[in-house]
C-alpha positions in Angstrom: 11.5 1.0 -14.4 10.7 -2.6 -13.8 10.0 -3.2 -10.2 12.0 -5.7 -8.1 11.0 -9.4 -8.5 13.8 -10.8 -6.3 12.9 -13.7 -4.0 14.0 -12.0 -0.8 11.4 -9.1 -0.9 8.7 -10.7 -2.9 6.3 -10.8 0.0 7.1 -7.2 0.9 6.8 -5.9 -2.7 3.4 -7.5 -3.1 2.2 -5.2 -0.3 3.8 -2.1 -1.7 2.4 -2.5 -5.3 4.6 -0.8 -7.8 5.6 2.4 -5.9 8.6 1.3 -3.8 11.6 3.6 -4.1 14.0 2.4 -6.8 17.0 3.3 -8.9 18.8 2.2 -12.0 22.2 2.5 -10.3 23.2 1.6 -6.7 22.7 4.6 -4.4 24.3 3.5 -1.1 28.0 4.4 -1.2 30.4 1.6 -0.2 31.8 3.7 2.7 28.3 3.8 4.2 27.7 0.0 4.1 27.6 -2.0 7.3 27.2 -5.8 7.9 24.6 -6.3 10.6 23.7 -9.9 9.9 26.8 -11.4 11.5 27.1 -15.2 11.0 23.5 -15.9 10.0 23.3 -18.0 6.9 19.6 -18.7 6.4 16.5 -16.5 6.3 13.0 -17.9 6.8 10.2 -15.6 5.7 7.2 -14.6 7.9 4.4 -12.2 7.0 2.0 -10.5 9.4 -1.6 -11.8 9.3 -3.9 -9.0 8.0 -6.8 -10.1 10.3 -4.8 -10.8 13.4 -1.8 -8.4 13.7 -0.4 -10.5 16.6 0.0 -13.5 14.2 2.9 -14.0 11.8 2.6 -16.8 9.2 5.3 -18.5 7.2 5.1 -17.1 3.7 5.3 -19.1 0.6 3.2 -20.7 -2.1 1.0 -23.8 -1.5 1.9 -24.0 2.1 5.7 -24.4 1.6 7.5 -21.7 3.5 10.3 -19.8 1.9 13.8 -19.8 3.2 16.9 -18.3 1.6 20.7 -18.8 1.9 22.7 -15.7 2.9 26.4 -15.2 2.2 28.6 -12.2 3.0 31.0 -10.9 0.3 32.9 -7.7 0.9 30.6 -5.1 2.2 27.3 -6.7 1.1 25.4 -10.0 1.3 24.4 -12.4 -1.5 20.9 -13.8 -1.1 20.5 -17.1 -3.1 23.5 -16.0 -5.2 21.3 -13.7 -7.4 20.1 -10.8 -5.1 22.6 -8.4 -3.5 21.8 -6.7 -0.2 23.6 -3.6 1.1 22.8 -2.2 4.5 23.4 1.4 5.7 22.4 2.7 9.2 19.6 5.2 9.2 20.4 8.5 10.8 19.1 9.3 14.3 20.4 6.2 16.1 17.1 4.3 15.7 18.7 0.9 15.1 17.1 0.8 11.7 18.8 0.2 8.4 18.3 1.4 4.9 18.5 -1.8 2.7 19.4 -1.7 -1.0 18.2 -4.8 -2.8 19.9 -5.3 -6.1 17.9 -7.7 -8.3 19.0 -9.2 -11.7 17.5 -7.4 -14.7 18.8 -8.1 -18.2 17.5 -4.8 -19.6 19.5 -2.5 -17.2 22.9 -1.1 -17.8 24.8 -3.0 -15.1 22.4 -6.1 -15.0 20.5 -5.0 -11.9 17.6 -2.9 -10.7 17.7 -1.4 -7.1 14.9 -1.1 -4.6 15.0 0.2 -1.1 13.5 -1.0 2.2 13.9 -0.2 5.9 14.9 -2.9 8.2 15.4 -3.4 11.9 17.3 -6.3 13.4 15.8 -7.5 16.7 17.7 -10.5 18.0 17.7 -13.1 15.2 14.8 -11.4 13.3 15.1 -8.9 10.5 11.9 -6.9 10.2 11.3 -5.2 6.9 9.0 -2.5 5.5 8.8 -0.6 2.2 8.1 3.1 2.5 6.9 4.3 -0.9 5.9 7.3 -3.1 2.3 7.1 -2.0 3.4 8.4 1.4 5.4 11.4 0.1 4.0 14.9 0.0 3.3 16.0 -3.5 5.6 19.0 -3.0 8.5 16.6 -2.3 7.7 14.5 -5.4 7.6 17.6 -7.6 10.8 19.0 -6.0 12.7 15.8 -6.7 11.0 15.3 -10.1 9.9 11.7 -9.2 8.1 9.8 -11.8 5.3 7.2 -11.2 8.0 4.6 -10.6 9.6 6.6 -7.8 13.0 6.4 -9.5 15.7 8.1 -7.5 19.1 9.3 -8.7 21.1 10.2 -5.6 21.8 8.9 -2.1 20.9 12.3 -0.6 17.4 12.1 -2.3 17.0 8.5 -1.1 17.8 9.4 2.5 15.4 12.3 2.3 12.4 10.3 1.0 13.1 7.5 3.5 13.2 10.0 6.3 9.9 11.6 5.1 8.1 8.2 4.7 9.6 5.6 7.0 7.0 6.1 9.7 4.1 5.8 7.3 4.9 2.1 6.6 4.6 -0.7 9.0 6.8 -3.8 9.5 4.7 -6.5 7.8 7.4 -9.0 7.1 10.3 -10.5 9.0 13.1 -12.9 8.2 14.0 -15.4 10.9 17.7 -15.6 10.7 19.6 -18.8 11.6 
């Protein structure tokens, strides 16, 4: 499966290489979706500095920082009118969300590929991280018959792999919402 190249998570995906959890069909059921972003309409991207973890730098190419328009429609958000974001609360009352990022892909059945992140909204900042297959025990990978692309087929499997790996990844990106 081709990995996500959507603008919203480009900085995050670069850190995760090609092993973020993905799917060919949306896995978060509509009845699980929530809308935590409220009235925010813009997201500015910041990435944690690898040498100084207390520093967060605006991301972007050639010094220009990246910002994206956000628009709610139904039970999801459009990001720049081409990426679709669906949020579902993670179990356990942690205040974290499972985020499904649907990115355009002409070769897929419904025109999108789906990748999954974990997010935490703190005030007007949405912190994001990408747990991935590298952090799963081999027994789980074998039991779920995961391939090298970490392609999932059910919401239950997605919740399981996120629960087993979410603490292995760190929040390395945040989006300043305004």
